[in-house]
C-alpha positions in Angstrom: 52.7 92.4 251.0 56.1 91.9 249.4 58.6 94.6 248.5 58.8 94.6 244.7 62.1 94.6 242.8 61.9 97.3 240.1 63.5 95.4 237.2 61.4 92.3 237.5 57.7 92.3 236.3 55.4 92.3 239.3 53.3 89.4 238.0 56.5 87.3 237.9 57.4 88.2 241.5 54.0 87.3 242.8 54.0 84.1 240.7 57.3 83.2 242.4 55.8 83.7 245.8 52.9 81.4 244.9 55.3 78.9 243.3 57.3 78.8 246.5 54.1 78.3 248.6 53.2 75.3 246.4 56.7 73.9 246.7 56.8 74.2 250.5 53.4 72.7 250.9 51.5 75.8 252.0 49.2 75.0 249.0 49.2 71.2 248.7 48.1 69.4 245.6 44.5 69.9 244.7 44.1 72.8 247.2 42.7 76.1 246.1 45.1 78.9 245.3 44.3 82.6 245.9 41.8 84.0 243.4 42.5 87.1 241.3 40.7 89.2 243.9 42.7 87.7 246.7 45.9 88.3 244.9 45.0 92.0 244.3 44.3 92.4 248.0 47.3 90.5 249.4 49.9 92.0 247.0 48.4 95.3 246.1 48.5 94.5 242.3 46.0 95.2 239.6 43.5 92.6 238.5 45.2 92.3 235.1 48.5 91.6 236.8 46.8 88.9 239.0 45.4 87.3 235.8 49.0 87.2 234.4 50.1 85.4 237.6 47.4 82.7 237.1 48.3 82.4 233.4 52.0 82.0 234.1 51.3 79.3 236.8 49.0 77.5 234.5 51.5 77.6 231.6 54.1 76.1 234.0 51.6 73.3 234.9 51.5 74.3 238.6 47.8 75.1 238.7 44.6 74.4 236.8 41.4 76.3 236.7 37.9 74.9 237.0 35.5 77.5 235.4 33.2 78.9 238.0 35.0 77.1 240.8 38.5 78.6 241.1 42.1 77.6 240.6 43.8 74.7 242.2 47.3 73.3 242.6 47.9 70.6 240.0 48.2 67.1 241.3 51.8 65.9 241.6 52.8 62.8 239.5 53.0 60.6 242.6 49.4 61.7 243.5 48.1 59.9 240.5 
């Protein structure tokens, strides 16, 4: 679990952690990212907050969601 900074929304802080994991290769392109349930367990956040994390990452083009399957790291341009 991370120590949250009071003045920054928790969803943004968690999204930054996931963004960093994508950037450093912990979650490579096309790999699955933590589900809403996994985010709530790992970071101790509410499900609504975890949904905001996914929405923010999707809006930034970092992940995509396959209904019924999960969310995955978006392919990088060089991946084709």
